[in-house]
N, C-alpha and C positions, 0 to 999 in steps of 0.2 A: 148516117153520117157520110157526107160527101168527101171527096178526095182532099180538097183544100182544108177542110176541118180536121181530117185525120192528120195532115201534115202539121197544122197549127198546134195540135195536141202532142204529136210525136217529137217535134223538135225540142221544145222545152224539157220534155221528159228525158230525151237522150242527153241533153246538156246536163241535167241534174245527175243522171247516171254516170256521165263522164267525170263530173266534178267529184262525186263520191268515190269513184274508182281511183281518181288521182290522189285524193287525200287519205284514202284508206291506209291504215298503218302497215308499213312494210315489216316483214319479219327480220329481227336482228338476232343472229345466232350467238353473238358475243363470244367470249373466250371458251375454249374447250376445257374440260376438267384436267387438272394437272396430273402428272404421273404419281405424285405423292398421294393425291386423293384417291386415285384408282387403286393404289396399293394398300390403302389404309384398312386395317381389320374392321369388319363390319361392326363389332361391338364398340370400337373406338369412334367410328363414324356416327353411330346412333347416339352415343353420349355427347358428341360434339353438336349434333343436330338438336338434341334436347336442350342444351345450353343456349343455342341460338334462338330456338323457339321461345324460350324465356326472355331472352334479350329483346326479341321482337314483340313480346307480349301478345302472342297469337291467341291465347286462351281468352283474353279479355273480350274479344269480338266474336269468337267462334264457339262460345259456351253461354247458354242461358242460365239464369239463376236457378239452381236446383237441377239443371239438366246434365246430361252426359258430357264429359269433356270432349271438346272439339266437334260435337255433333251439330253445331250451327243452330240457326233459328233466332238469333238475337236481332232485333230490329234496330238498325243504326239510323237514327233520325238525321235527316239533312233538310235544308230549305226547299229541296225539290221533291220530297217524299221520303219514304223509308227504303233503305237497302237492307235486305235480309241476309245475314251471313250464312254461307253454305256449310254443309257437312264436310269436314276434312279428315274424318276417321278413315281407316283402311277398308271400309265396306266397299265391295266391288260394284254394287249397283247404285248406291245413293251417296257414296263418299268419293274418295280419290284412290281407292284400292286398285283400280284398273289404269291409273295414270303411270306414265313412265317418268324417269328423272328428267327427260327433256320436256315433258308436259309441265312438270312442276316448275322448272326453270323458266319456261315460257310465261307462266303466270306471274312469277316474281319479276322477271326482267322485262317482258313485253306487255304485261297486263292483258294476257289472252288466256281463255280457258282451253281445255283440251279439244272442245268441239269448234274452236276458232272464234267464239263470241268475244267481243271486247268487254273487259271487266270495268266496273265502275270504280272511280278512284277513292270511294269510301274504303276499299281495300287499297292500302297505301303503296301500290306498286310504283308510284311516282318516287317513292323513297327506296323501296326494296330493290329497284333496278340498280342501285349502287352496289348491291351485294355481289360477291364473287361467285363464280360457278361452283367452286369447291364448297362454299358455305351453303349454297342452294342444295347441292347433292347431299350434304350432311343432314339438312333439314328434311329432305325427301326421305332419306333412310329412316329418320326418326318417326315421321308421320306414318310410314308403312308399318310401324310396330304398334300404333295406337289401336286399341281394341275396336273392331268394326261395330258400328251402330247403324242399324237399318232405319234411317230417318231421311225421307226425301227433303231436299232443300226447297223452301217455300219461295214463290215468286216475289220479286221486288214490287213495291207499290209506289212507283214514281209517276208523277204527273206528265202529261204530254206537253212538250215534245221531248222531255228529258228521258223518257222511256224508250226512245228510238236509237238504234245502233248508229244510224247516220249522224244524229246529233252528237253522239259520243265520239264519232270519228272526227268530226269538226273540232270538238273540244281538244282532242288529243293532238290534232294538227297544230293547234295554237299553243298548247301548254305542256306537251310531253314529248321527250325524246329519250329512248333507252340509252343508258350509259353506266358502265361499271365505274366505281370510284377509282380515280387516278391519284395515287399518292403524290404529295408535294415534296419534291426532292430537296427543297430548301428547309424543310421542317424535320423534327426528330421522328423516330419510329413511334415513340409514345404519342406524340401529337397526331400523327397520321392514324394511329389506331383509334384514338378518341374521335377524330373527325369521321372516320368510317362508321363507328358505332352510332354517333349522333345523327349523321346524314342518312345512313342506311337502315340497319335493323331497328335502331331506336326510334326512327321516324319522328324526332322531336318537333320538326317543322309542322307536323299535322295539327298540332294545337297552338304552338308558339309562333303563329304567323297570321297576318291579316289575309283575308280571302276576298276576291272580287265577286262581282254579281253572278259569275258562272262557277263559283266555288274553287277557283284556282288560287293557290297560295302565291305570295309575293317572292317566294324562294329564299326569304331571309328568316331570321329568328327574332323579328321585331315586335312580337306580341300580337294577340288577337282575341277578340271576344268569341266565345264558343256559344252561339245563340241557343242551340238546342239543350245545352247543359246549364246555361245560365251562370257561367264562370268566365273569368278573363284570364287567359294564359299570358303572363307578363313577358315583356321583351327581355331577351337574354343578351341583347346588344346595347342596352341603354342603362347606364348607372342611375338614371332616374327611376327605373323600375327594378328588374331583377338582374341587371348586368352584374357580372361577377368579377370585373376587372380589379376591384380592390379587396377581393376575398382571398384568404389563404386557400391553397389547393386542398389542404386537409379538411377545411370546413365544407367545401363543395363536395368532396368525396364522402364525408360523413352524411351530408344531406341526401345524396343519391343512394347510399347504402342503408341508412337507418331511418331516414325521414326527419331527423332532427340534427341540428348543429348549433354551435355558439352564435350563429348569425340568423338562423331562421328555422322554421318548422313547416313541413308541407301539409296541406289540407286539401279537401275537395278531390277532384279527379286525380290530381298528382299523387295523393296518398295511395290510391289504388295502383298507380303505375309503380310506385316504390315497393309496395307490398307484393305485387304479383310478378314484377319484372326486375327492377333495378337492384333490389337487395340480393338477388341471386347471381349478380355479376361477380367475377373474381375481383379481388382487391386491385389487381393490376389494371383491369379493364375499367373499373370505376374511377381510378386515378387518371387513366388516360382520357376519359371523358371530361374529367374535371380540368385537366391541363388544357384541353382544346377549348372548353367553354370559357375558361378564364382568359384565353387569348383573343376572344372575339372582340372586334373593334367597337368602340362606343360611337354609334352612328346617329344618335338623336339630339345631341347638343343639350343646352341648358334650358330649363323652363323659366319663363318670365315670372318673377315673384307675384304671388296672388295678393291683390289689394283688397283687404278685408273691409267690409262695410262697417262704418262706425255708428250706424243707426241703432237706436235702443232695441228694436226688435231683433236685430242680428245678435246683439250681446245677450239678450234674454234667451235666445235659442241655444247658444253655447252654454249659458249658465244652467239651463235645464238639462243639457247633456252631461255637464259636469256632476250634477246631482245624481243622475242615474249611474254614472261611472263610479262615484264614491260608494254607492250602495251595492252595485252588482259586480264590479270588476276590480276594485282596488285591492282586495285581499290577495289576488293572484298576480296582478300586473303592477302593483305598487303605486304609491302616492304620486310619484313622478314619472310613471310609465316605464320604470326601469326593468320590470319583469324579473324573472329568475331563470336565466338561460341554463340548459336548453329547453326545459319543460314548459316554462311560462314565458313565451317570447316577449322581449321588450317592445314597447309601443312607441317610445320616444325615438324619433329618427327612423321609424320603420317605413321603408319605401312602399310596402304593400298597402299602407294606409293612404298614401298621398298620390297614387297614380291618378291619371285623368279619369279612368274608369273606377268607380267606387263599388262595383258589384261584389267583389270578394269580401270586403269587410261587412257589407250588408248581409251576404249569405252566411258568414260566420256568426254574426250576432243572431240572425234568425234561426239557423239550423244547427249551430254549434260547430266546433272545430275538433276533429279527431285525427291525430297523427296515426300513421299505420303501425300495426304491431309487426315488428321485424326482429330478426335474430339479434341485431345490435341494439334494439330497444323493445324488448318483449312485453313490457308493461307500460305503454304510453299513457301520458296524462291527456285528458280531454277537456274541452270547454263545453259546458252544457248549452243547449238551445234556449233562446229567450222569446221565440215566436209566440209562445203561449202566455207570456207574462208582460210583454211590451207590445204596444200597438205601433202602427206605422209611423206616427209622429214621434213616439219615444225612441224608436230604432233610429230614425233619421237624426234626432237630436244627439244621441250618444255617438253615432258614427261621425257626425259633423264635429263634435267635440274632439274625438280622437284625431281627426284630420287637422285640428287647429292647435292642440295643446303641445307643450314641451318642445317647441321649435318646429313642430310639423306645420305646414302651411299649404293647405289645399282647400278648394271651394267646399261650402256646406252641401249637404245632401237633402233632397226634398222627400217628403213622405210619399209622393206619387211614385218616385223611383223605387222606394222600399216595397210598395204595394205590387209593383211589376214583378218582383222576385219572390214575393211571399209564398206563392203557390207553385213555383217552378219545381219540378221533381228533383230529388237529390242526385239522380243519375240519368 
């Protein structure tokens, strides 16, 4: 290789190195631990950390079904490949037993591992960065008490170029900046507590947000399809979907704490969130979240009325759906879709049925609907699955009927859409 060729190769390489060095995430130390946190008795700090770990639902990702708690190994599916959750028990070699409180804070706040590697945002540090240093230290104290499990963390299985740290540095330069939650002085202490829980440990935006082609959220709670789970997390800012502006605070609190309320019942992935995380919140924290969620502005406006086809085929499609409903659904949900709240949700005026995305009612008919068992609802009622007794056409017909009856007004569903979700795993 002659001198000119070497220069031709070296210059672009140096430019790439310079660009990567320029955008490589800088370390943000954030606030120091408070004097109160430093003086807190260790038992009290551990208890506080255990509460926050529940609020953050850490076990959901860091525990495989039937596996040891927090030992990792769960494959978190993404459009770019799988991210394998690491072992976060107190094991010195394979867990985080040799981490310091600073290392733990760096992971939550800056999205960096102890060895300096950039972490993938499947670990929601983009939300956890809002957490305070005191809360991070409490969680660290708790995780240091978790029984050590010697289980090496498996490598991620991401496709090129998403498996490159340089690519992740570019992503972070575009979409992430560490920042602890800053209270709004114009709002009440209760509202700020709810905002902190929703935006930080609760990381609600991880599901209830649309994502772009690179997997970055739009920073709002405007709803989004979760492709790998096959569910739609409805908008929390639109009264066309799950917006809570016209709900009573008590009904929102009940839904978060028990999974049921006079207005709705949670199913699918949200049932797991309530069972494993939200039901363990204090009454005060659940209410604070409800106050904040109710205050979110309605950002989506009104939907244009759907002009239903008057063709005989369209009427016959709905008539077939009505026949299925009368045979399979009427006993629980009523002749007029009135239901028996809170255990049998009303279907008339039910916004979960009339959203643009019809995936959730399709999944419920196919796979059944099961509210979580919680302290406030220990013996939940469930809806049986019909995937074994109704074919794709029949499911499409009954869901289309539900979206058209009793004043509901949303487009019909096609059998090809049903087929797309028939074999999607439940989790």
